N, C-alpha and C positions, 0 to 999 in steps of 0.2 A: 463925497464920492471917493472911494478908496478901493482900487483893484490891484491885486498883486503887490501891495505895499506902496503904490504910487498915489500921492495926494493930488489935489487940484492944482497947486502951484507948480509941482513937478510936471504934471501933464501939460500945462500951459507952456512951460519951457521946451518940452519935447515938440509940441506943435509949432512953436516959433522956429526951432532949428529945422524941422521938416519943411516949413514954408520956404526957408532960405535955400535949402539943399534941392528941393524938388522944383520949386518955381511956382508962380501963381497960375500958370496954365494947367498943369497936371495935379495941382493940389486938391481940387474938389474930387477928382476920381480916386485919388489915393485915400482921401478921408472917407469916402463911401466904402471903399474896400476895408479900411481900418475899422469902420463902424460895424461892418458885417463880422469881421474877425472878433471884435469886442463882444458882439451879441453871442457868437458861438462860444467864446471863452467864458462869458458870464453864465450862459446856460450850462456849460460843462461844470463850472464851479458850483453852481446851485445844485446840480444833480449829484455831484460828489458829496457836497455838504449834506444833502438829503439822505444819501445812503449811509454816511457816517452817523448822522443823528439817529437813523433807524437802527443801525447796529448797536449804538450806545443805549438806546431805549430798550432794545431786546436784552442786552446784557443786564441793564438795571432791573428789568422785570424778572429775569432769571435769578438774579441775586436776591431780589425781594421774595421770590417764591422759596428759594433755598433758606433764606433767613426765617421765613414763616415756618418752614418744615423744622428747622433747628429749634425754633422757639417752642413748637409743639412737642418736640422730643425732650426739650428741657423741662417743660411743664409735666410731661409724662414721667420723667425720671424723678422730678421733685415729688410727685404724687407717690411714686413707688418708694422713694426714700422715706417719706412720712409713714407709709404703710409698714415698711420694713422696721422702722424705729418702734412703731406701736407693737408689732408682733414680737420684736426683740424684748421690749419691756414686759409684755405679757408672759413670755417664756421665762424671763428672769423672775418675775413674781411667782409663777408656778414653781420654778425651781427652788426659790426661797421657801415657799410654803412646804414643798416636799421635804426639803432639808430640815426644816423645823419640826415637821411631823416625824421624820425619821429619827431625829435626836430626842424626841419625846418632850419638847418644850411647848408644844401647842397641840390642841385637840385636833383630831383628824376631821376631815370634812364630813358633814352630816351629824356632828355632835358625838360621834363614836369616840371612845377613849383611844389615845394614841398607842399603837402596838410597841412593845419593847423589842429591841433587836434580838434578844435571846429567844423570845417566844415566837417571833415571826421570822423564819428564815427567808432570805432573799430569793424571790421567785421572779421570773421575768418572761417576756415574750419568747426568749430564746430557748426556753426549756424543751419545747417539743419541735425544734427545728433541726435542720441538717447540721451536724457538728462540724462539717468541713466548710461551711459557709463562713467567709472571712468576717462578716458582720456579727455572726453568732460567736465566733472565737473572740472578737474584740469585746463584745458585751460580757462574755463570761470572764475575761481578764479584768474588765472594769469592776464587775461584781466581786471578784476575789480581792481586788485591791481595796474596794470599799470595806469589805469584811475585815481585812487585815488592818486597815486604818482604824476601824471601830474597835477592834480588839486592842490595838495599841493605845487608843485613848482611854479605854477602860482600865488598862494595866498601868497607865501613867500615874494616877493618884496613889495607887498602892505602892509603886516603886518609890515615889517621893516620900511616903510616910515610913518606909522601911518594912511594910507588911508585904509578904509575898502574895502575888496575884493568883487567885484561884479562878479558873475559868468555869463559868456555869455551863452545865450540859445543855445543849440545844435540843430541840425536838428531833432533829435528824440524828443526833448522837444517841439519843435514847432508843430510837427505832433500830439503829444499826448495831447497838451493843447486844451481845448475847445475854440471855436471861440468866441471872445468877440465882434465881429461886429454884430450890430443889423441888422435885415432884411431890415429895411427901409433905412439904410445907404449903399446902394449898390455902389460898386466901378465901375466907368465906364472906 
């Protein structure tokens, strides 16, 4: 028995002091009254403990639910991360294939011969779009930068050997150049 931190030996000492102070005639009435107050205090203590336990259980359940929600979010993000890595690797492999085809080191898909950069001018989705669209401008700038880098790579071996680089005319240059053929020199 332990109520409010008072053990059995301490309660016995309190009863002995109460017997001496109150006297043997009034002691049974005082003890009945003390017993009633003890029951009330014990009931109040049990009710408070019950409420505290209920609140703690509710908090534990909420934490468990939130932990479950967080776990499901973690699983979802782990799945998305795996999917993202897979898509990223697929995009890289497609980019590598495209780069190797553009460089002419590998056959084009479908067994077709790889186009040469001079024979196949760069065309893209942006050709027939609004020229004021920022994405179109960006794509055109990228295409121009790729063409400049390709021309620089082609000119680099010639510069290293001391031979002047001669640019091959592209299909667009041939179409844009005026005809140097005279009318009387008709080709039959």
